[in-house]
C-alpha positions in Angstrom: -7.4 -35.0 -0.6 -11.2 -35.0 -0.2 -12.4 -32.7 2.6 -15.6 -34.0 4.2 -17.6 -31.0 5.3 -20.8 -31.0 7.5 -23.0 -27.9 7.3 -25.0 -27.3 10.5 -27.7 -24.6 10.4 -31.4 -24.7 11.3 -32.3 -22.6 8.3 -32.6 -24.5 5.0 -31.9 -21.4 2.8 -28.6 -20.8 4.7 -27.6 -24.4 4.4 -28.4 -24.5 0.7 -26.4 -21.3 0.0 -23.4 -22.6 1.9 -23.7 -26.0 0.1 -23.7 -24.2 -3.2 -20.6 -22.2 -2.4 -18.8 -25.4 -1.1 -19.8 -27.2 -4.2 -17.7 -24.8 -6.2 -14.7 -26.6 -4.7 -14.0 -30.0 -6.3 -12.4 -31.5 -3.3 -15.3 -31.0 -0.9 -17.8 -33.7 0.1 -20.9 -32.1 1.6 -23.4 -33.3 4.2 -26.0 -31.3 6.2 -27.7 -31.2 9.6 -30.5 -29.0 10.7 -30.2 -29.3 14.5 -27.7 -30.1 17.2 -28.9 -33.7 17.6 -28.4 -34.5 13.9 -25.1 -32.7 13.9 -23.8 -34.7 16.8 -25.0 -37.9 15.3 -23.2 -37.1 12.0 -20.0 -36.0 13.8 -19.9 -39.3 15.7 -21.0 -41.5 12.9 -19.7 -40.0 9.7 -16.6 -38.4 11.2 -16.4 -35.3 9.0 -13.1 -33.4 8.7 -14.8 -30.0 9.0 -18.0 -28.7 10.5 -19.3 -25.3 9.4 -21.4 -24.5 12.4 -24.1 -21.9 13.0 -24.1 -20.8 16.7 -27.6 -19.6 17.2 -30.1 -22.5 16.8 -33.3 -23.3 18.6 -33.0 -25.7 21.6 -29.4 -26.9 21.8 -27.2 -24.4 20.0 -23.8 -24.4 18.4 -22.1 -24.2 21.8 -23.8 -27.5 22.9 -22.5 -29.1 19.7 -19.0 -27.9 20.5 -19.1 -29.1 24.1 -20.6 -32.6 23.4 -18.4 -33.1 20.3 -15.3 -32.7 22.6 -16.2 -36.1 24.2 -16.0 -38.0 20.9 -13.0 -40.0 19.8 -13.1 -38.1 16.5 -12.9 -34.3 16.9 -13.4 -32.3 13.6 -12.2 -28.8 12.8 -14.9 -26.2 13.4 -15.6 -23.1 11.4 -18.2 -20.7 12.7 -20.8 -19.3 10.4 -22.0 -16.4 12.6 -23.1 -12.9 13.1 -21.0 -12.4 16.2 -19.3 -9.0 16.7 -15.6 -8.3 16.3 -14.7 -9.2 20.0 -16.0 -12.7 19.6 -14.3 -13.0 16.3 -11.0 -12.2 18.0 -11.6 -15.0 20.4 -12.1 -17.4 17.5 -8.9 -16.3 15.8 -6.8 -16.6 19.0 -7.9 -20.2 19.4 -7.0 -21.1 15.8 -10.7 -21.7 14.8 -11.9 -19.8 11.8 -15.1 -17.9 11.3 -17.4 -16.8 8.5 -19.7 -13.8 8.8 -23.2 -14.1 7.2 -23.8 -13.5 4.4 -20.8 -15.7 3.4 -18.7 -14.5 0.5 -17.0 -17.0 -1.9 -13.7 -15.4 -1.4 -13.8 -15.6 2.4 -15.0 -19.2 2.3 -12.0 -20.1 0.1 -9.6 -18.6 2.7 -11.3 -20.6 5.5 -11.1 -23.8 3.5 -7.4 -23.3 2.8 -6.8 -22.8 6.5 -8.8 -26.0 7.2 -6.8 -28.0 4.7 -3.5 -26.8 6.3 -4.6 -27.6 9.8 -5.7 -31.1 8.7 -2.5 -31.8 6.8 -0.6 -30.8 10.0 -2.4 -33.5 11.9 -5.3 -33.9 14.2 -3.5 -34.3 17.5 -4.1 -30.7 18.7 -7.8 -30.4 17.8 -9.3 -31.6 21.1 -7.1 -29.1 23.0 -8.0 -26.3 20.6 -11.6 -27.1 21.2 -11.2 -26.8 24.9 -9.3 -23.5 24.5 -12.1 -22.2 22.2 -14.8 -22.8 24.8 -12.7 -21.0 27.5 -11.8 -18.2 25.1 -15.5 -17.6 24.3 -15.9 -16.4 27.9 -18.3 -19.2 28.8 -16.5 -19.7 32.1 -16.9 -22.7 34.3 -20.3 -24.3 34.4 -22.3 -23.1 37.4 -23.2 -25.5 40.1 -24.8 -22.8 42.2 -26.7 -19.7 41.1 -26.1 -16.3 42.7 -29.3 -14.5 43.7 -30.1 -11.3 45.6 -32.1 -11.7 48.8 -32.7 -9.2 51.6 -29.9 -7.0 50.4 -27.4 -9.9 50.3 -26.1 -12.2 47.6 -27.0 -15.8 48.2 -25.8 -19.0 46.4 -28.4 -21.5 45.6 -27.8 -25.0 44.3 -29.1 -25.3 40.8 -31.4 -28.0 41.9 -33.3 -25.5 44.1 -34.1 -23.3 41.1 -37.4 -24.2 39.3 -36.8 -21.9 36.3 -35.0 -18.8 35.3 -36.9 -16.1 33.5 -36.0 -12.8 31.7 -38.3 -9.8 31.4 -37.8 -6.0 31.0 -36.6 -5.8 34.6 -33.8 -8.4 34.2 -33.2 -12.0 34.9 -34.8 -13.7 37.9 -34.9 -17.2 39.4 -38.1 -18.9 40.6 -37.2 -20.9 43.7 -39.0 -22.6 46.5 -38.5 -19.3 48.5 -40.0 -17.2 45.8 -38.8 -15.2 42.8 -35.3 -13.7 43.3 -33.2 -11.5 41.0 -30.1 -13.3 39.6 -26.7 -11.7 40.3 -24.1 -11.8 37.6 -26.3 -13.2 34.8 -27.3 -10.1 32.8 -29.2 -12.0 30.1 -31.0 -15.3 29.7 -28.5 -16.4 27.0 -25.6 -15.8 29.5 -27.5 -17.9 32.1 -28.0 -20.6 29.6 -24.3 -20.7 28.7 -23.1 -20.7 32.3 -25.6 -23.5 33.2 -24.2 -25.8 30.5 -24.0 -29.3 32.0 -26.9 -28.6 34.4 -30.4 -29.9 33.6 -31.7 -26.6 32.3 -33.5 -26.2 29.0 -34.4 -23.1 27.0 -38.2 -23.6 26.7 -38.8 -20.4 24.9 -37.2 -17.0 24.4 -37.8 -15.9 27.9 -37.6 -19.0 30.1 -35.0 -21.6 31.1 -36.7 -24.5 32.9 -35.0 -27.0 35.3 -35.9 -30.3 33.7 -35.7 -32.0 37.0 -38.5 -29.8 38.3 -41.0 -30.5 35.5 -44.0 -32.2 37.1 -46.2 -32.7 34.1 -46.1 -32.1 30.4 -48.7 -32.3 27.6 -49.0 -31.3 23.9 -50.6 -27.9 23.4 -52.0 -25.7 20.6 -49.9 -24.9 17.6 -47.4 -27.8 18.1 -46.2 -26.4 21.4 -45.9 -28.2 24.7 -47.3 -27.1 28.1 -45.2 -27.8 31.2 -46.3 -27.7 34.8 -43.5 -27.1 37.2 -43.3 -28.7 40.7 -43.3 -25.4 42.7 -46.1 -24.6 45.1 -47.9 -22.5 42.5 -47.6 -25.2 39.8 -46.2 -22.6 37.4 -47.0 -23.3 33.7 -44.4 -22.8 31.0 -44.9 -23.1 27.2 -42.2 -24.9 25.1 -42.0 -23.1 21.7 -42.9 -25.3 18.7 -39.4 -25.0 17.3 -37.9 -26.3 20.6 -40.2 -29.2 21.2 -38.0 -31.8 19.3 -35.0 -30.9 21.4 -37.0 -30.9 24.5 -38.3 -34.4 23.9 -34.8 -35.6 23.1 -33.5 -34.1 26.4 -36.1 -36.1 28.2 -35.6 -39.3 26.2 -39.2 -39.1 24.9 
């Protein structure tokens, strides 16, 4: 049986190395995608059996691919190619989804492929449920509809629509709201905030800022291939979209 494998990684050397290792197996048919958007298009259109997925990618990351792929009629088997620690790896194993640690060894890849072959031979019926269990097991939790912030010594709950942006600095994570800048409660990192706000209109504009796309008032190309956003708060706060995130930003806005 031919196993159709899709490699998803934003770094070409990593894709090429994995493609070389997969090419050592005669029954593997290989395709590649360098971002979440192309990965999702390939999953929906080409219907690969197996997706070897990098988690950390600019813009929409591997978690976005997982979440959105769960809505397709065809759900592939996912293998993570990751640098996550042992606790996350345990979550992968508990949900019957394999993992590969970078740098990938040929021996470990062979084990993963054997597992994939066995799962696919057993049938595809359980794959959507396994995908849902994976997302829960990764500690992503339920998406947030409201954001906990600290204000006047108390914890308040703000609708996500009232948050202009969320920013991380050396003091922690804070939310810019129409009432001012407030410390976030229960969101220790910007990455955690991004994960918990999945399904809300927030976008990782750069390493330090999540913007509410519904609160973007203006946007324009800027130097170095970046974009400059003007938010709709009273101060007309400006945010830079990193060059490597511009493509995903424009896709999110349908530009």
